[in-house]
C-alpha positions, -999 to +999 in steps of 0.1 A: -682+135-602-671+167-587-636+182-588-624+206-562-603+234-578-575+253-561-598+282-551-621+258-533-648+261-560-665+229-572-669+219-608-690+190-620-679+168-648-703+160-676-712+124-683-701+128-719-680+152-739-681+159-776-649+165-795-660+173-831-626+185-842-607+159-822-581+138-841-580+101-831-545+088-825-529+122-828-502+114-803-500+076-809-466+064-820-464+026-827-426+027-826-424+045-793-403+028-767-413+033-731-391+030-700-416+024-673-405+028-637-402-002-615-407+003-578-389-020-554-401-029-519-380-012-491-364-045-481-350-050-516-336-015-520-306-025-497-297-053-522-305-034-554-296+003-549-296+012-586-309+001-620-276-017-629-278-040-599-314-049-608-304-056-644-274-077-633-296-099-611-323-103-637-297-113-663-284-140-640-320-154-638-324-155-676-309-190-681-331-204-654-362-188-667-356-195-703-351-232-696-387-233-682-418-229-703-422-191-706-455-177-695-471-146-712-453-122-688-419-138-695-420-138-733-401-111-751-423-089-773 
């Protein structure tokens, strides 16, 4: 694989790299909480202009969803 740098020079990536002093899991934090972005389709943005409106709509759906058998993507971790 080649990467084009800003000055138009090409650099080839090696197939394998050796990190003898690397520390596995150095930045891993098991208790870290992530707020991942959710991207709405353009037609939904008119109805849900901000995070609060999305959260309100999802909370209204919770009773309906919780009465059905929850699939893996609906279960709370």
